[in-house]
N, C-alpha and C positions, 0 to 999 in steps of 0.2 A: 461480716458485721459482728457475729457472735464472738469471733476471735478477738476483735478489737475491744468489745465491751468487757470480756473476761480479763483482758490485760489491763484495761483502764481501772478496773476495780482494785487492782493491786497498788495503784499509785495514790498518793495523798492528794487532797483537793488542790493544793498549791501546785503540785506537779502537773495535774490535769489542766489547770488554768494556763500554765505556761505552754503546754502542748496545744491547747486550743488557740492560743495567740500565734504560735507557729503556723497552725493550720489557716488562721485568718490571713496571715501574710501571704501564704501560698495562693489562697483564693483571691486576695486583693491583687496580686500580681497578674493572675489570669483575667480578672475583670478589667484591669488597666491595659490589657493587651488584646482585648476583643476587637474584631473587625469594626472599623468606624470610630475607634477611640482617638486615633491620631489624625491630625490634619494631613491631608494628602501631601506626600513629598517629604514629610518629617520622619526621620529615623532616630530611634533611641536605643542606645546600647543596653545589653542585659543588666549590667551593674547599675546603670542609672535608673532603669525601670524598676529593678528590685529596691533600690534606694528610695525611690518615690513611694513604693508600696509599704515599706517599713515605716517611712516617715508619716504616711497617712494613717496606718493602723495605730501608730504610737501618738497620733495627732501632734506631731512635732512641727512640721512645716519646713524643715530644712530640705532643700531640693537643689540638685545639680543641673536641672533644666528649667526653662521658663514655662509655667503652667499655661498661661494665656496663648503662647506661641506654639504649644505642642498639642494640646487636646481640643477636640471638637466639642460642641455642646453636649453630645452624647458622652464623650469622655469626661467632661466636667461633671455630668450627672453621676457617672460611675464613681468619680473621686468623692463626691458628696456622700454617696452611699457608704463608701469605705470609711469616711470620717465619722459617720454615725456609729458604725461598729467599734471604731477605735475610741471615740469620745464617751459614749454611754457605757460601753463594755460588752464583751462577747456574750457573757452569761445573761446580762440584763436584756439585751436585744433578743436572745434566744428564748428567755423566759416570757418576754412580752408576746412573741409569736405563739408560744405554747398556750398562753392564756387566751389568745384569739381563737385558737382551734380547740379550746377547752380540754387540753391535755393535762393530766394530773401531774403536779409538781412533787416529785418524790423527795425522800430524805437526802439522797445523794446530790440531787440538783440543788437543794437548799444549802448544803454544805459548800458547794461550788460558788453559789451566789454570795454566801457569807464571806468566803475567802476573797473573792474578787472585789467586794465592796468594803473590805476591812471591818466587817461587823463582828461582834463578839457573842451574838445570840442568834439562834435559829428562828425565834419568834418574830412575826411581822415582816419576813423577808419578801413574800409575794406582794404585799401592800407596798413595800418600799420600792420594788422594781416597777410596779404599775405607776406609782407616783413619779418616779424618776423619768420614765419615758414620756408620760403625759406632760410634765412640766417642761422638759427640754424641748420636745416637739413644739409645744405652744410658744416658748420663747423664740425658737428659730423661725417659726411662721410669722409671728408678729414682727420680729426684727426684719425678716425678709420683706415683708409688705411695706414697712416703713422705709427701708432703703430703696425698694423698687419705685415707690411714688416720688421719692426725693430725687433719684438719679434719672428718672424717666426722660427728662428733657435732653439727656445726653445720648439717647438711643432712638432708633427709628421705630422700633416695635415694642409693644408691651412685653412680649415673650422674651425678648433679648434683655430688656431691663430687669424682668423678673428673675431670669437665670443669674444675672450678675448680682442682683440684690440679695437673692436667697443664698448664693455662694458666699457673699460677704457675711451674712448673718450666721450661716453654719460654720464658717471658718473662725469667726470670732467667738461664738458660743462654745464650740468644742475646743477652743484655744489652739486650733491647728496652725493658724498663721499663714496658710497658703493665700496667694493673691492672683488675680488675673491681669493686673496692670504691668507686672514685671518690675515694679518699683514699690511694692507694698502699698501703704496709704499715703505716700509722699505727694501724690497729686492732690490730696485733700489737706495739705499743710495748713491752709487758712480756713478750712471748713470745720468750724468747731461743732456743728451739729453732728456731722459724720463721726468725728473723734469722740464726742460725748456718748453717742449711741453705741459706738464700738466698745468703749471702756465699760459701759454698763453690761453689755453682753459678755465681755471677757470676765468680769467679776462674777456674774451669775453662773458662768460655767466653772470657775475656779474656786469659788467659795466653799463648795462641798454640797453634794446632793441632800444629805440629812438636814443641813441648814435651810435649804430652800423648802423642804417639806415641812419643817417646823414653823417657818415663817408663814407658809400657806395655811397651816392649821391655826396659827395664832390669828391671822386675818379673817379666816372663815368662821371661827367659833366666837370671836369677840369676848373671850373669857379673860376677865381681869386677873384671875388666879392662875392663868397659864404659866407654866414654868419651863423656860428653855433649858435644854440639857447642858451639861458641862462641856461637851464637845462643841456645841454651837457657841458658847460663851468664849472658850479658849480660841477657837478658830477665827471668829469674827474679830476679836481683840487683836490677835497676832497679825491677822491679815491687814487690819487697818493700820497698825503700828509700822509694819514693814512698808506699806504703801506710802505713808507719810515720810518715813526715814529715807526711802529710795528717792522720792520726788525732791526732798530738800537737798540730799546729797548731790543729785544730778544738777539741780539749779545752782548750787554753790560752786561746784567744781567747774561747770561750763560757763558761768557768767563772765569769767575773764578769759574764756577760750573760744569755743565754737559759737557761743551765744552773743558775741560782741556785735553790736549794731542791730540786734533784734529788739522788738518792742517787748514791754514787760509781760503782756498777755501771751505773746508767742513763747516766751521763756517758760511761763507757768504751764501752758498746755503741753509743750514738748517734754518738760520734766515730769509732769503728772502722767502723761500718756505712756511714756517709756518705763516709768515705775510700775504702772499697771500691767503693761504688755510683757515686761521682763519676768513676770511671775510664771508665765507659761505660754502666752499667746504668740509672741514673736513678731507681731505686726509693728511697723515703724512709720512715723510721719516725718522723720528727719534722717539724714544720711548718718548712720551710726559710725561710719568709718572716720567721721570728722570729730568724734568724741576723743577726749584725752585718754591716756592709758589708765589714769586714776578712775575715771568714769567707767571704763571697760571692766575694771576690777570690781567696782560696785555692782554693775549690772550682772557680771558673772556670779557674784555672791547671791544676788536675788534669784537668778536662774537655778543655782545650786539648791537653794531652799525650795523653790517651786511653789506649787499651789497647795490646797488643803487635801486631806485624805478623802477618799470616796468622792473624787471630782474628776474632771477631765484632764487634770494636770499631772505632772511628774515631780521629780526632785525628792528631797528628803521629807518634804511636807511641813506645813506650818506648825502642826501640833508637836511634831518631833523636836523642832527647835524650841518651842515654848516649854515643853517639859524639861529639856536639857538646861535651859536658862533657869527655870524654877528650882531645879535640883541644885544648881550652883549657888543660887541665892540662899536657899534654905541650909545648904551645907556650910556656907560661910557664917551663917547665924548660929550654927551648932544644932540645928533641928534634925531629928532623925526621920521625920515624915514631911511630906509636901502638902500644904493646904492651899487651895485656891477656890474662890467663890463658895466658901463654906463646904467644900468637899475635899476628900483626901485622895491623892493620886496613888494608884497601886504600884508596888515596887517593880512588877513585871513590865509595866509601861515605861518606867525609867530605864530598865535593862534594854528594852526594844529600841528606845530612842538613841541611846549611845551605841548600840549595835549598828543601827542604820547609819548614823553619822560616821562611825569608824569605817564601815564597809564602803560607804559612798566616797569618803575621802581617799581611801586606798584605790578605788576604781578610777577616780579622776587622776590621781597621781600616776598610776600605771599607764593609763591611756595617754597622758601627757608625755611620759617617757618614750612610749612607742612612737608617737607622732613626731617627737623631736628627732627620732632616728629615720623615720620614713618620709618626713616632710622637712628636710633640713633648711630649705630656703624660706619657709614661712615663719613669721614672727611668733615668739613664745606666747605673747598676750593674745594674739589672734587664735592660736591653737587652743589655749585655755578657754577662751570665749566660745569656740566651737564645741568643745567637750562639754562644758557646763550647759550650753544651750541644748545639746543632744540629751544629756542626762535629765535635765529639767523639762524635757519635751517642749522646749520653748520655740526654737526655730529661728531665733535672731542670729544674724551672722555678720561678720566683717568682710564678707565677700570672698571667702576662700573655699567654700564648699565644692565648687566645680573644679578647683585646682588640686584637690586631694587625690592621692594615688588610690589604687584599688584597695590596698591594705588600709589606708587611712579611712576610706569610706566604710569598710567592713567594721573598723573599730567604732566609728560613729553610729552605725546601724545597731551594733550590740548595745551601746549606751542608750540609744533611743528605745530599744526593746526592753531593757531592764528598767529604765525610767518609767515606762508605761505599765509594765506588769507590777512594779513595786518591789522595793528591796525586801520587805517582809516575806512576800511570796517567793522571791528569788532565793532568800536564805532558807526557807522551808523546803524549796525545791532541791537545794544542795544537801540539806540535812536529812531529808526523808521523814518518816513517821516519828512522832514524839514518843519517847520511851520514858516512863516514870520509874525511877529506881525503887527497888524494894528494900533498900538498906541505905544507911548514911554512915560516912566516915567521921571520925572526930574532927571538930573544927579547930583551926589554928590561925592566929593573926599573922599577917604579912606586912612588913614595913613598906609603906607607900610614900613616894615623894622624897 
């Protein structure tokens, strides 16, 4: 133990976070292979079991096996436990247990919490973690009870209904996208109550933990002078804009395609639900294989963008895209600084945004090239859909996950892992410790464009 601690101190917080997530995958694999986890007679290959563990820790939801036909109630409970670690975060869950046993949170632990939650300050981190865990658990419990009492008529016992209802709530809130039906939420195609409740849970999980905490503070204090942070304003605005754009695009593209013969309210709910779900959740109420390739590209783009920072989702994140767009707008106007909501964006955040977008684009392209070689019989659009779904930790699929080769599944697992850890942490992991130069070279202009 002393040997491990001494060596961990030499790593950066980002590198330690990545190490902890690797450790979480190993523990999750063991939990999902405990005696009594699998239904008697069901056998799962090592690669498929590992794939499920990675998918659960990264709260992606892609799976090469049927969850409902593979796991016992005990196994489903273990899967929900893993989803908590993946959704809320390894350091967040660990810190919460440290607080329960009244363990002192040291400076090193605070640095790890700050890195995992994309924070820029060490102050208030313990309060942040306490509020994150309390809010998420409360949302899951309330959502689970609502689902339980609503679907109880379909089950013989309350315990069975509660297990399924709680799993639905946890899967939606953590944006995991796992389901017990084998066909996602398609059995609830005409059940707008289930769809609306699920969309609310998905949004609460993907909007960003700091946003939920600020809203809670606003509602509890009733302070008319309460000021929301710039992060909350940018996040909610971009999240709402993407939600509307996605829903309108799906509605328009599919109205003359797979939506033919559907009622207007069915078209609206299918479009809205899949715009919400494609941000990170991956749950579906409609057979996405019937969508046109144009819609597949739209959904792939939404999955690539993903959810908000410091949330349960992956992707490049909403604020990254927002800052990149704001920079382009201001650059076109000839402005040297970016102003939004009476605040100025720091230049380092612009650098980070474009670094994330560039690296994410390269990863997706490289992954696509590899899969085109290893999976020559699968359509290009389906492969791109699967790649962006993994990177955005979404879990939506065109049905090719089980058909992937071992190499293909490994590539998807890597994308799920990077998508959950975050590209900033991944970049810092590769780069090591930050070194500030003690000197500067002369500056010189370079012709661009």
